[in-house]
C-alpha positions as CSV (number, residue, x, y, z in Angstrom):
1,M,-10.3,-8.2,4.4
2,P,-6.9,-7.3,5.9
3,I,-5.7,-6.0,2.5
4,T,-8.0,-4.5,-0.2
5,V,-6.7,-3.6,-3.6
6,E,-8.4,-1.4,-6.2
7,K,-6.6,-1.7,-9.6
8,N,-6.3,1.6,-11.5
9,P,-8.9,3.8,-9.9
10,S,-10.1,6.7,-12.0
11,P,-8.5,10.1,-11.7
12,A,-11.8,11.4,-10.4
13,S,-11.8,8.8,-7.6
14,L,-8.3,9.7,-6.6
15,A,-9.2,13.4,-6.6
16,A,-12.2,12.8,-4.5
17,I,-10.1,11.3,-1.7
18,R,-7.4,14.0,-2.3
19,V,-4.5,11.6,-2.9
20,S,-2.4,14.5,-4.3
21,E,-2.4,16.0,-0.8
22,W,-1.1,12.9,1.0
23,P,2.5,12.5,2.1
24,I,4.9,10.5,-0.1
25,W,6.9,7.5,1.2
26,T,9.8,5.9,-0.7
27,K,11.7,2.7,0.0
28,E,14.5,0.9,-1.6
29,A,14.4,-2.9,-2.4
30,S,14.2,-4.6,1.0
31,T,12.2,-7.0,3.2
32,F,10.8,-6.1,6.6
33,P,8.0,-6.9,9.0
34,W,5.2,-4.4,9.6
35,T,2.2,-4.1,11.9
36,Y,-0.6,-1.5,11.2
37,D,-1.7,0.2,14.4
38,E,-4.4,2.0,12.4
39,P,-5.8,1.6,8.9
40,E,-3.7,2.9,6.0
41,T,-4.8,3.7,2.5
42,C,-2.1,4.2,-0.1
43,C,-1.7,4.7,-3.8
44,L,1.4,3.1,-5.4
45,F,3.0,5.3,-8.0
46,E,6.2,3.3,-8.6
47,G,7.7,0.0,-7.7
48,E,6.5,-3.5,-6.9
49,V,5.8,-4.9,-3.5
50,V,4.6,-8.3,-2.2
51,V,2.8,-8.0,1.1
52,T,2.3,-11.3,3.0
53,P,-0.1,-11.2,6.0
54,D,1.1,-13.4,8.9
55,G,-0.5,-16.8,8.1
56,G,-2.0,-15.5,4.9
57,E,-1.5,-15.4,1.1
58,P,0.8,-12.9,-0.5
59,V,-0.7,-9.8,-2.3
60,T,1.3,-8.2,-5.1
61,L,1.0,-4.4,-5.4
62,E,1.9,-2.5,-8.6
63,P,1.8,1.1,-9.8
64,G,-1.8,2.3,-10.1
65,D,-3.0,0.2,-7.1
66,L,-5.1,1.9,-4.4
67,V,-4.6,-0.2,-1.3
68,T,-6.2,-0.3,2.1
69,F,-4.5,-2.1,5.0
70,S,-6.7,-2.9,8.1
71,A,-5.7,-1.9,11.6
72,G,-4.1,-4.8,13.5
73,L,-2.6,-6.4,10.3
74,S,0.8,-7.9,10.8
75,C,2.6,-8.7,7.6
76,T,5.9,-8.8,5.8
77,W,6.7,-6.3,3.1
78,E,9.0,-7.5,0.3
79,V,9.9,-4.4,-1.8
80,R,11.0,-6.0,-5.1
81,R,11.4,-2.7,-7.0
82,P,11.9,0.7,-5.3
83,V,8.6,2.1,-4.1
84,R,7.1,5.6,-4.2
85,K,3.6,5.8,-2.8
86,A,1.2,8.4,-1.3
87,Y,-0.4,7.3,2.0
88,R,-2.9,8.3,4.6
89,F,-3.5,6.8,8.0
90,G,-6.8,6.6,9.8
């Protein structure tokens, strides 16, 4: 799957992968294309985003979602409400 979403993972799960140590990324409402050169895992703290893979179905991301994007994924990000997320590449 190019995008995998886990809804509201447990605090223990987030601690196990050390989400609290990941960098933070913020973005205002906007729409832009993106291609993942390597896998990314992120945890959305605030906002709402619709990510649409090229030729695929849109995926809505909300606070509490733990998301994995596959390497090679090309998509469009539509940030509907300003985003704050922790992320890790690789």
